[in-house]
Backbone as a chain_set.jsonl record, in Angstrom:
{"seq": "MSQAHVRQQASLAVMDKTMQTSEAKGNQVVQMLQQSVQSVPHPTHGGQIDLKG", "coords": {"N": [[24.031, 27.659, 6.735], [23.201, 25.901, 8.766], [20.651, 26.836, 9.284], [19.322, 26.208, 6.922], [19.445, 23.462, 7.054], [17.835, 22.932, 9.304], [15.417, 23.903, 8.348], [14.983, 22.109, 6.243], [14.745, 19.691, 7.667], [12.434, 20.232, 9.147], [10.595, 20.459, 7.072], [10.657, 17.847, 6.05], [9.654, 16.492, 8.28], [7.029, 17.455, 8.389], [6.087, 16.488, 5.937], [6.305, 13.742, 6.406], [4.425, 13.394, 8.466], [2.107, 14.115, 7.084], [1.991, 12.07, 5.18], [1.605, 9.848, 6.865], [-0.903, 10.467, 7.956], [-2.461, 10.446, 5.625], [-2.205, 7.772, 4.881], [-3.464, 6.509, 7.048], [-6.086, 7.474, 6.743], [-6.676, 6.376, 4.255], [-6.637, 3.651, 4.899], [-8.86, 3.599, 6.562], [-10.887, 4.128, 4.721], [-10.711, 1.84, 3.112], [-11.45, -0.117, 4.981], [-14.087, 0.709, 5.488], [-15.253, 0.313, 2.972], [-14.965, -2.467, 2.725], [-16.652, -3.336, 4.783], [-19.102, -2.373, 3.846], [-19.479, -3.849, 1.538], [-19.76, -6.404, 2.557], [-22.225, -6.223, 3.817], [-24.111, -5.974, 1.844], [-26.663, -7.688, 0.217], [-26.523, -10.637, -1.864], [-27.357, -10.363, -5.3], [-28.807, -12.429, -6.612], [-29.485, -14.333, -4.777], [-31.957, -15.714, -2.707], [-34.192, -14.783, -4.018], [-36.074, -16.444, -5.062], [-38.351, -19.09, -4.26], [-38.16, -22.492, -3.677], [-40.581, -24.728, -4.318], [-40.935, -27.367, -4.79], [-41.434, -30.679, -3.78]], "CA": [[23.979, 26.232, 6.492], [22.425, 25.281, 9.828], [19.258, 27.234, 9.114], [18.802, 25.432, 5.799], [19.288, 22.089, 7.539], [16.65, 22.919, 10.173], [14.256, 24.083, 7.47], [14.804, 20.86, 5.521], [14.257, 18.705, 8.624], [11.04, 20.575, 9.443], [9.813, 20.119, 5.884], [10.544, 16.391, 6.01], [8.772, 16.069, 9.372], [5.652, 17.765, 7.97], [5.751, 15.548, 4.877], [6.115, 12.431, 7.024], [3.14, 13.429, 9.177], [1.065, 14.129, 6.057], [1.914, 10.721, 4.611], [1.009, 8.973, 7.869], [-2.325, 10.801, 8.024], [-3.087, 9.962, 4.385], [-2.261, 6.313, 4.946], [-4.504, 6.142, 8.018], [-7.393, 7.741, 6.129], [-6.86, 5.375, 3.209], [-6.996, 2.397, 5.561], [-10.243, 3.728, 7.032], [-11.758, 4.005, 3.545], [-10.704, 0.431, 2.736], [-12.279, -0.825, 5.97], [-15.479, 1.086, 5.276], [-15.706, -0.361, 1.755], [-15.083, -3.894, 3.006], [-17.854, -3.532, 5.593], [-20.301, -2.128, 3.041], [-19.618, -4.966, 0.598], [-20.228, -7.554, 3.319], [-23.612, -6.052, 4.243], [-24.993, -5.957, 0.678], [-27.062, -9.055, -0.143], [-26.227, -11.085, -3.223], [-28.537, -10.035, -6.107], [-29.585, -13.574, -7.093], [-29.81, -15.249, -3.671], [-33.163, -15.41, -1.941], [-35.242, -14.175, -4.836], [-37.053, -17.472, -5.445], [-38.589, -20.159, -3.27], [-38.34, -23.798, -4.313], [-41.758, -25.353, -3.736], [-40.988, -28.781, -5.161], [-41.215, -31.461, -2.59]], "C": [[23.088, 25.538, 7.52], [20.94, 25.603, 9.679], [18.606, 26.435, 7.981], [18.563, 23.986, 6.229], [18.04, 21.969, 8.419], [15.382, 23.036, 9.349], [13.951, 22.784, 6.719], [14.248, 19.784, 6.453], [12.794, 18.965, 8.982], [10.135, 20.199, 8.28], [9.61, 18.611, 5.783], [9.611, 15.871, 7.103], [7.309, 16.313, 9.008], [5.201, 16.785, 6.891], [5.487, 14.154, 5.448], [4.767, 12.356, 7.735], [1.98, 13.399, 8.183], [0.889, 12.75, 5.444], [1.271, 9.747, 5.588], [-0.498, 9.205, 7.967], [-3.058, 10.275, 6.795], [-3.218, 8.449, 4.395], [-3.359, 5.85, 5.899], [-5.892, 6.36, 7.432], [-7.691, 6.749, 5.019], [-7.263, 4.029, 3.789], [-8.427, 2.436, 6.071], [-11.223, 3.572, 5.869], [-11.842, 2.541, 3.106], [-11.583, -0.378, 3.687], [-13.764, -0.544, 5.741], [-16.038, 0.38, 4.038], [-15.874, -1.858, 1.976], [-16.345, -4.182, 3.818], [-19.112, -3.337, 4.76], [-20.532, -3.26, 2.054], [-20.173, -6.186, 1.32], [-21.705, -7.431, 3.678], [-24.6, -6.03, 3.076], [-25.36, -7.397, 0.321], [-26.713, -9.371, -1.596], [-27.477, -10.887, -4.079], [-29.361, -11.224, -6.551], [-29.948, -14.547, -5.98], [-31.075, -14.785, -2.944], [-34.3, -14.817, -2.719], [-36.332, -15.159, -5.217], [-37.173, -18.501, -4.327], [-38.849, -21.439, -4.04], [-39.483, -24.529, -3.617], [-41.893, -26.822, -4.105], [-40.753, -29.629, -3.912], [-41.343, -32.861, -2.749]], "O": [[22.295, 24.669, 7.158], [20.083, 24.753, 9.917], [17.447, 26.035, 8.096], [17.586, 23.363, 5.811], [17.277, 21.011, 8.29], [14.391, 22.356, 9.614], [12.788, 22.407, 6.577], [13.356, 19.036, 6.054], [12.007, 18.027, 9.106], [9.036, 19.681, 8.481], [8.513, 18.151, 5.467], [8.863, 14.919, 6.88], [6.45, 15.477, 9.286], [4.067, 16.306, 6.92], [4.556, 13.469, 5.022], [4.052, 11.36, 7.615], [0.978, 12.724, 8.421], [-0.237, 12.308, 5.215], [0.472, 8.904, 5.181], [-1.274, 8.254, 8.052], [-4.151, 9.72, 6.91], [-4.236, 7.908, 3.963], [-4.097, 4.912, 5.597], [-6.778, 5.523, 7.605], [-8.835, 6.326, 4.857], [-8.126, 3.343, 3.241], [-9.134, 1.429, 6.022], [-12.274, 2.95, 6.023], [-12.922, 2.056, 2.766], [-12.365, -1.222, 3.251], [-14.592, -1.453, 5.796], [-17.172, -0.099, 4.058], [-16.824, -2.456, 1.469], [-17.031, -5.172, 3.563], [-20.091, -4.06, 4.945], [-21.68, -3.596, 1.765], [-20.975, -6.926, 0.751], [-22.378, -8.45, 3.829], [-25.81, -6.063, 3.3], [-24.476, -8.235, 0.141], [-26.624, -8.478, -2.438], [-28.573, -11.216, -3.624], [-30.543, -11.047, -6.849], [-30.668, -15.513, -6.234], [-31.225, -13.608, -2.615], [-35.289, -14.385, -2.129], [-37.408, -14.749, -5.652], [-36.237, -18.743, -3.566], [-39.67, -21.461, -4.957], [-39.36, -24.907, -2.452], [-42.889, -27.453, -3.752], [-39.919, -29.276, -3.077], [-41.174, -33.61, -1.787]]}, "num_chains": 1, "name": "protein.A"}
């Protein structure tokens, strides 16, 4: 009984660590995407110059 409990606790600890790592990597991907979207210029801004005066 004790061995099964230790095995279960170890399995849960590994799963918890895996979930934490996955969450951290997901947050990094979100940050990277947000930064890339901010650096892309708008497709219709700056394409024409208004020469009327």
